[in-house]
C-alpha positions in Angstrom: -56.3 120.2 -64.2 -52.6 120.5 -63.1 -51.6 117.3 -64.9 -49.2 117.5 -67.8 -51.8 116.2 -70.3 -54.8 118.2 -71.4 -58.3 116.8 -70.9 -59.1 114.9 -74.1 -61.9 115.3 -76.6 -63.5 112.3 -78.3 -61.5 112.8 -81.5 -58.2 112.4 -79.5 -58.8 108.6 -79.2 -57.8 107.9 -82.9 -54.3 109.5 -82.6 -53.8 107.4 -79.5 -54.5 104.2 -81.3 -52.5 105.3 -84.3 -49.5 106.1 -82.0 -49.8 102.8 -80.2 -49.8 100.9 -83.5 -46.9 103.0 -85.0 -49.2 104.5 -87.7 -48.8 108.1 -86.5 -45.0 108.0 -87.0 -44.9 106.3 -90.4 -48.1 107.5 -92.2 -48.4 111.0 -90.7 -51.6 112.7 -92.0 -53.1 109.4 -93.3 -52.7 107.7 -90.0 -56.2 108.4 -88.7 -57.9 107.4 -92.0 -55.9 104.1 -92.1 -56.7 103.4 -88.4 -60.4 104.0 -89.1 -60.3 101.6 -92.0 -58.4 99.1 -90.0 -60.9 99.2 -87.1 -63.8 98.9 -89.5 -62.3 95.8 -91.0 -61.6 94.4 -87.6 -65.1 95.0 -86.4 -66.8 93.6 -89.6 -64.5 90.6 -89.5 -65.2 90.0 -85.8 -68.9 90.3 -86.1 -69.8 88.9 -89.5 -67.1 86.5 -90.5 -66.0 84.9 -87.2 -67.0 81.4 -86.4 -65.8 81.8 -82.8 -66.1 84.8 -80.4 -62.3 85.1 -80.1 -61.9 87.9 -82.7 -64.6 89.9 -81.0 -63.0 89.4 -77.6 -59.6 90.6 -78.9 -61.3 93.7 -80.4 -62.9 94.4 -77.0 -59.6 93.9 -75.2 -58.3 96.7 -77.5 -61.1 99.1 -77.2 -62.2 98.8 -73.6 -58.8 100.2 -72.2 -59.2 103.1 -74.5 -62.7 103.8 -73.4 -61.7 103.4 -69.7 -58.7 105.8 -70.1 -61.0 108.3 -71.9 -63.6 108.3 -69.1 -60.9 108.5 -66.4 -59.3 111.4 -68.2 -62.5 113.4 -68.2 -63.6 112.7 -64.6 -60.2 112.4 -62.9 -56.7 113.1 -64.3 -55.9 113.0 -68.0 -54.1 109.8 -68.9 -55.1 109.3 -72.6 -51.7 109.0 -74.3 -50.3 106.6 -76.8 -47.3 105.6 -74.5 -49.7 104.8 -71.6 -51.8 102.6 -73.9 -49.1 100.9 -75.9 -50.2 97.5 -74.5 -53.3 97.6 -76.8 -50.9 96.9 -79.7 -50.8 93.2 -78.5 -54.5 92.4 -79.0 -54.7 94.6 -82.1 -51.7 92.8 -83.6 -53.4 89.5 -83.0 -56.5 90.9 -84.6 -54.4 91.9 -87.6 -53.3 88.3 -87.9 -56.9 87.5 -88.6 -56.7 89.6 -91.8 -54.4 87.1 -93.5 -57.0 84.6 -94.6 -56.8 83.3 -98.1 -59.9 83.0 -100.2 -61.0 79.8 -101.9 -61.5 79.2 -105.6 -65.3 78.8 -105.2 -65.7 82.1 -103.2 -67.7 84.8 -104.7 -66.1 87.9 -106.2 -67.3 90.0 -103.3 -65.7 87.7 -100.7 -62.5 87.5 -102.7 -62.4 91.4 -102.8 -62.9 91.5 -99.0 -60.0 89.1 -98.5 -57.7 91.1 -100.7 -58.6 94.3 -98.8 -57.9 92.5 -95.5 -54.5 91.3 -96.7 -53.5 94.8 -97.9 -54.6 96.4 -94.6 -52.7 93.7 -92.7 -49.5 94.4 -94.8 -49.7 98.1 -93.9 -49.9 97.2 -90.2 -47.1 94.7 -90.3 -44.9 97.1 -92.2 -45.5 99.8 -89.5 -44.8 97.4 -86.6 -41.6 95.9 -88.1 -40.3 99.3 -89.0 -41.1 100.6 -85.6 -39.2 97.9 -83.8 -36.1 98.2 -86.1 -36.1 101.9 -85.7 -36.3 101.7 -81.9 -33.4 99.3 -81.8 -31.3 101.6 -83.9 -32.1 104.6 -81.8 -31.5 102.7 -78.5 -28.0 101.7 -79.7 -27.1 105.3 -80.5 -28.8 107.4 -77.8 -30.5 106.6 -74.5 -34.3 106.9 -74.7 -34.7 107.4 -71.0 -33.2 110.1 -68.7 -30.2 108.5 -67.0 -30.5 109.5 -63.3 -28.2 106.7 -62.3 -25.4 108.3 -64.3 -26.4 111.7 -63.0 -26.0 110.5 -59.5 -22.5 109.2 -60.3 -21.6 112.5 -61.9 -23.0 114.6 -59.0 -21.0 112.6 -56.5 -17.8 113.8 -58.1 -18.7 117.4 -57.3 -20.2 116.7 -53.9 -18.7 118.3 -50.8 -19.8 118.3 -47.2 -21.3 121.8 -47.5 -23.4 121.1 -50.6 -27.1 121.7 -51.3 -29.0 120.1 -54.1 -31.6 122.1 -56.0 -34.1 120.2 -58.2 -36.2 121.6 -61.0 -39.2 119.6 -59.8 -40.1 116.9 -57.2 -40.1 114.2 -59.8 -36.5 114.9 -60.6 -35.7 114.7 -56.9 -37.3 111.4 -56.4 -35.5 109.8 -59.4 -32.1 111.3 -58.3 -32.4 110.5 -54.6 -33.2 106.8 -55.5 -29.7 106.4 -57.0 -27.7 109.0 -55.0 -28.7 107.6 -51.6 -27.3 104.2 -52.7 -23.9 105.8 -53.4 -23.4 107.7 -50.2 -25.2 108.1 -46.9 -25.5 111.8 -46.2 -27.8 114.4 -44.9 -27.3 116.9 -47.7 -29.9 119.5 -48.0 -32.4 119.0 -50.9 -34.5 121.7 -52.3 -37.1 120.9 -55.0 -39.2 123.5 -56.7 -41.8 124.5 -55.9 -41.5 122.2 -52.8 -40.0 119.0 -51.5 -41.8 115.9 -52.7 -42.7 114.9 -49.2 -44.5 118.3 -48.8 -46.7 118.2 -52.0 -50.5 117.9 -51.5 -52.1 114.6 -52.0 -52.9 113.5 -55.6 -51.0 112.3 -58.6 -51.1 115.7 -60.3 -49.4 117.4 -57.4 -45.9 116.2 -58.5 -46.4 118.4 -61.5 -47.0 121.6 -59.6 -45.7 124.7 -61.4 -42.7 126.7 -60.2 -43.8 130.0 -58.6 -41.7 133.2 -58.2 -42.1 132.9 -54.5 -40.6 129.4 -54.4 -37.7 130.6 -56.5 -37.1 133.6 -54.2 -37.2 131.3 -51.2 -34.8 128.9 -52.8 -32.2 131.6 -53.5 -32.4 132.6 -49.8 -32.1 128.9 -48.6 -28.9 128.3 -50.6 -27.1 131.3 -49.2 -25.4 129.4 -46.4 -23.9 126.7 -48.6 -20.5 126.8 -50.4 -21.6 124.6 -53.3 -24.9 124.4 -55.1 -25.7 121.6 -57.5 -28.7 122.1 -59.7 -30.3 118.9 -61.0 -32.7 119.5 -63.9 -35.5 117.3 -65.2 -38.5 117.6 -67.4 -39.4 121.1 -66.6 -41.3 121.9 -69.8 -44.5 121.9 -67.9 -43.5 122.9 -64.3 -41.1 125.6 -65.3 -41.4 126.4 -69.0 -39.6 129.7 -68.7 -36.7 128.2 -66.7 -37.2 130.8 -64.0 -35.3 128.7 -61.4 -32.3 128.1 -63.7 -32.2 131.8 -64.7 -32.3 132.9 -61.0 -29.4 130.6 -60.2 -27.4 132.0 -63.1 -28.1 135.5 -62.0 -27.3 135.1 -58.3 -24.5 132.5 -58.4 -21.3 131.7 -60.3 -21.2 128.6 -62.4 -18.3 126.3 -61.7 -19.0 123.7 -64.4 -21.6 122.1 -66.5 -21.6 118.5 -65.6 -24.7 117.4 -67.4 -25.0 113.7 -68.0 -27.1 111.7 -70.4 -30.0 114.1 -70.7 -29.9 115.3 -67.1 -28.8 118.9 -66.6 -26.3 119.1 -63.8 -24.9 122.6 -63.1 -22.5 123.2 -60.3 -22.5 126.7 -58.7 -20.8 128.6 -56.0 -21.4 132.1 -54.6 -19.9 134.9 -56.6 -16.5 135.9 -55.5 -16.1 139.6 -54.7 -12.8 141.3 -55.5 -11.9 144.3 -53.4 -9.6 146.9 -54.8 -7.2 148.6 -52.5 -6.2 152.1 -53.3 
């Protein structure tokens, strides 16, 4: 229940397949209808027109993972998502190759019509797949698709001092950052993750997505009081801290030195507010 995905309904399976096959991006509202048509053609071709069981096996290799993910999402943690099931595009693409079968001169009009429909459906699928790959290459060359915690570790090291404490927006961000930062420097710097350190979370996959609480933010503000420099490392806090309460608390209680954010990772360097006394 605390996972970042909601528990799915039966109708959520079609968008997952459409996403995995790139239909959702390129055909928008028509994606589900096209996917239903495609699956019907696959099924009919596999059952009625196949001389060998290979097409049916390929179809099952595509549908069984979806059914397994759906059942696991209902009874355990929700995992039904297009990104997690993108591998089904491999057997589905091989299924699509079965669509490109040419009819013979002596075939009936019905069989010729079926072949033409198969070829048109296959062209739609091939267009989506080719466009998807070209688009991703273009995007990857311009912007990084993944959060760059390796670069964030390099950037944080520039601002690191002996009396520094790291504050993380969630335990997942701490794990990713620590993996790279500990390779750069061996240190015992204090690490604070909200709502708690990743070694202290309860057992279970969903525990790493625990929501930030006001109590954990209040405790964090007290814990950083004895350090000269505070470096806040952000992450995907849309679920764990959608209102950015931790970030707001740091801004309210501390003085920002610089915004050193790097490749999608928020890195804010703070110090305690300087008090200026006026002498009469």
